[in-house]
N, C-alpha and C positions, 0 to 999 in steps of 0.2 A: 420517653422521647427526648431528643436533644436538638439544639440548634447548631451543632457542630457542622461545618462544611465537609468534614471527612466522612467517607462512607463506611469507615471501619469502627468497630467498637473500641472504646478507650481501654488501654492497658493490656491488650492481647498481642502477643508476638505471632505474626502471621507469615510464615515462609511463603513467598510467591503470592501473598494476599490470601492464602488458605482457600476457603470455599468461595471467596470473592473472585479470585483468579482474573485479574484485570489484564494480564499479559496475553497477547495473541500467540498462537503456536509458532514454533521456530523449527521448521523442517530443514533437512539437509540442503534443499535448493534455495533457501533464503539468501538474498543478495548480501546480507550482512555477515554471513558465516566467514570466520577468519578475522573479524574486527577484534581489536584488543585495546584495553585502556592502558596506555603505555607510560604516560608521565603527566605531571602537572608542573606549571611554571610559576615561580614567585619572583617578583621584582625585588631586588635588594639594593641597599645603599653602600654597605661596607662588606666587601667580600671576606676580609680577614675575620670579622666578627661572625658572619654567617657561616663560614666554613668551620670556624672553631665550634660553633653550636652543632651543626649537622654532622660534621666529621668527628671531632674529638669528643663531643658529649653525647651525640645520638648514635655514633658508631657507623654512619654511612661512609662510603669510600668513593673516590672520584673515578668515574668511568672515563670521562674525557673533559677537556676544557678547550675553548676556542675563542680567540680574540677576533671578532668579525669586523673590527674597525670602529663602529659607533658603540658597540657593546661587547662584553665578554660573557660567554655562557659556561656554566659548570654543570655537568650532568653527574648526579650522584646515585648510588644504588647500594644494595647490601650483598656482599659475597656470601653465598649460601653454604659452602662446604669448607672443610678444613683445608683442602687443597687450594681452593680459591683464596682463602684468607692467608695462606702461607706464601703466595706469590701474587701480589696485587697487580703487578704489571701484566702478567699473563692473563689474569682475570679481566683487567680492563680491556686488553686487546681482544679477548674472546667475546666479551660483552659487546664491544663495538661492532664485531662482525655479525652479530645477531640483534643489533640494537632495535630494529622495528618490531621484534618479537619478544622483547624483554619487558616484563611487567614491573610496576612499582618504582619507577624512576622519578627523581626530583630534579627539575631544571631550575637553577638559580641564575637570574638574568640581571647582570650589572650593567646598566646604561651609563656609559662614561660621563662623569660630571654630576651624577646624582648624589655622589658622596659629599658634594659641597652643599646639598640642600639640607634643611633642618629635619630633625626626626619628625615623623608624621607626614613627610612629603608624599608617601604612598598610603592610600587607604587600605586598611586591612580587611575591609568588608564588614567590620563589626562596630564601626563608629558611625552613629547617626549624624546626618541623614544618609550617609553613603553606605548603606547596608547591602550585603550580597554574599560574597564569599564568607564561609564560616570558619573552618579549620582544616588543618592537615592532620590525619590520624595515624598513629603508630601503635601496633600491638606490642606489648612488653611482657616478658616472663614474670617480672616482679615489679609492679608499679611503685610500691612503697619504697623499695630500695633505690629505684631509679629516681624517684622524686627527691629523696634525701640527697642523692649524689648531685642532682642538678641544682638543688638549693645551695649546696656547698660550693658550687661553681659560680654562684651569683645569679642564676637564672630566676627570673620573676615568676612566681607561682600565682596563677589566676584562679584556680580552684583546687582545693585540697581534697583528699579522699574523705569519704563520709559526709560530704556536703552535696545537697541536691536542691538548692533553692533556685528560684527563677533568676536571682541576681548573679548566681555563680556560673551560669551558662549563657551562650549567645541568644538571649531572649530579652531584648532591651525594653526599658521602661518607655522609651520613645515610641516603640510599636504599641505597647499596652495602652498608652495615652491616646493613641489613634484607634483603639478598639480592635487591635490586631493581636492575636495570640493570647487572648485573655483566658483566665481560669487557672486552676491549680494543676500541677504536674501529677499525673496518675501514680499511685504508690508502686505499681508494677515497674514503671520506668524509673522511679526514684531509686529502687533497689539496684538497678543497673548503673544509674548515674553516680550513686555513692561509690562505686568501684572504679570510677574514671577520674583522672586528674587533667587539668589544663595548665600549661605553662606558656610563656611568651618567648618567641624567638627574638633576635636582635632588632628586627623591624616591627615587632609588635603583632605579628601573625600568631593566631592561636594554634598551639600544638597540643593535640589530644593524646593522652597516654591511656591505652585500653589494655586491661589484662588479657593474656591469651587463654586464661582459664576462667573467663567471666561467667558469673552465675546469673542465669535468667530468673 
């Protein structure tokens, strides 16, 4: 017996909840057919620093930018083919033409004047008591080499490979002191977590580096 509020057994990887299957059916007539997770938005203070991180270091490219007056937005994505990578302007124009149907975009949101505010002006979602947003995740062919390259560029590493302690992930002592999220991390998940690294972007948001050949 366990006093865990989760209905699932600890340490088991359960696609679609496995036998628990908590999701309702999704028939062709469902009103949500066609919905897509298109992008997420991060507020940034310094566009030059953020674009250096996400474009030069993480390999994203600019789909479009727009100065709206009170803020400037930068939409970033990944060109997926050699053809797209060889002609970024054509890729950007093509992506803009199908923007609502494009997956995996990142919107950087620079509110004019925020660059004059001190670092920490925006909550990253991982600093108590303002907890919420966790991290933005990227899958990487070789996390070890990517991590070394990012270190060499001066990026702050928050969790190295081979580490899976509570302190190394967004599971704060603030929560534990309140009786939230108590207990040890299950060995099955520790094996996965050991293969994942975390770094910080220029505003302090957590960036998760996940291997594309992760071993469960």
